[in-house]
N, C-alpha and C positions, 0 to 999 in steps of 0.2 A: 839389749836384748835381741839378734838382728837371727832373723831360720843359718844367710846365709854364708852368717860369719863362721855361725859353728857346722856348718856344708864342708865351709875352706880349708875350719881346725879338720875333720874328721879325713875331707882330701888330703890334704900336706901330711899326714902322720905316714912314717915307716910302719905301724900296724894296720892298716889300712892297705896297707901298700903290697902286705905280703900275704895281707887277707885275699887279697882276691888275684893273686900272684897264684894261691891257692886252689883259690872259690870263683872259675874264670866267668862260669855263669850263673854268678850269682846278679843279683836284679836289685833295688830296694823296694820294698813294701810296705816300712811305715816309718815311721818315728813316738819320741813318748819323749815327753819335755812338762818340767815343773819348774814352776815357779814360784817362790816363795816369795812371799811378800812382806813376809811377820818377822823369819828366822832367815836360816841360810841354807837350806834344805833342794838347794837348785842342781836339775839335772837334763843330763839330754844324750839322747840313745839314735841311736838309728839302725833298723833292723834291715837286713839284707835274709833270700829263701837264695836258696841255694835248689836246684832243679833236679840236678844230678844226685844228687845226696837225700831227695827230701830234707831237710832238714833248716829249717830257720836260725842266727843271729845275730845279734843285740849287739852293736858295736859303743862302749860307753863312752862319754869323753870327759867328762868331772876328772878331778884323782887318776889324772893319765889314763890315755887310750887302753881301755881293754877291748879283747873282743871272748861274747857270752853265749857259747850255746846256748840256744832255750829247748824248752821242751815241747812239743806244738800236743795241744790235748784236740783243737778243733782240724777232721784230715782234710781240709780246703783247701784249695794254692791260695794263698794268699797273691792276690792282685799287686800289678806292680804301678808305685806309684810317683808321681813326677816333682825336680826333686828342681826344678827351676822359679820356685817360686820364692821373691823378699818382702819376706812381709818381717814387721818386729814384733814380738810379746808384747808390746806397753802396746804398740795400738792392737791388739785384743785384747785385753787385757779393759785397753777406752772401750773398746765396743760391747762387751758384756755389761759395764757399771753404765753403759746411756743403756741399757735392754735394760739392768735392774732398775734405772729410774723408770721409763717407759712406763714398766712392773708393779712402782712402786714401794720399792725393794731397796730398803733403809738402810743394812746389814754393809758390812765391808767387807769386800773379799781378805781374805787371809792367805790364799795356795790355789792354785789352780794350776790341773794335769791336765795338759791338753795328749792327744795321741795322733798322731797323722794315718789317712785310712785312708781305703781305696774299696771304694764300693760304683762298685754298674758302670764303672771306666767314670766314676769323679773321683777328686780329692775331695777328703773334711778334716780337717780339724775334732772330736770329741773331746767334748770336754766334763771334768769333772772338780767346781768352782766351789772352795770353803771355805761358808764365811761366818762373821759373828754372829753370839747366837746359836753356837752348834745347829748350824744353817751351811747346805744345798745347793746347788743348782745343775743341773743339768744344759751340759748346747751342743746344738751342731753348729758349725761354722762350714758353710760352702767356701773351700779357700778359692779356686778359681775367680769368683765373685765378690772377694772378702764382702761375705753377708750370714750375717745370722738369721740360718731356716729352723732354731728348733730352740728353746726353747720354755725348760720347765725348772721352781722352786721345790725345792723338796726337805724336809726339816731331819734332823738323824733320827727322828723316831720314827719319822718315817718307814726308814729306814730298816731299823730296826724290829718293827708289826713284822716286814716279809725275811 
């Protein structure tokens, strides 16, 4: 599962061509990816923001390509993300597994949810990792350097307390 493969699938679609024809000022502002290692709940979405109409759209790639308007709760204008990355989601999972070994976490990864975001001029993958034993981890990856810059293990019960 390669980022560029999904991007090329998006760019080659008639739905994307139609969207861009109607939203000439729209730019990529994010992405949403689910990698399911246990089941088949894999998802790939690319998000675009149109500053002319101040609206965000998510372009869903699984089950046929669909453009879905997104309700924006945060009034801030999303930053533009670069789309020139060529990383493999399996490599991202290996990075997470290596970090788990360093932190002596022996649980197995079940599902990874990643969000591509821009913050202060840099692009990041912000992730939630679901692991066996009702555990989870939060991970932040600097894409330009392909390294984990933040990692924190939590349990489901920690989340329930909050």
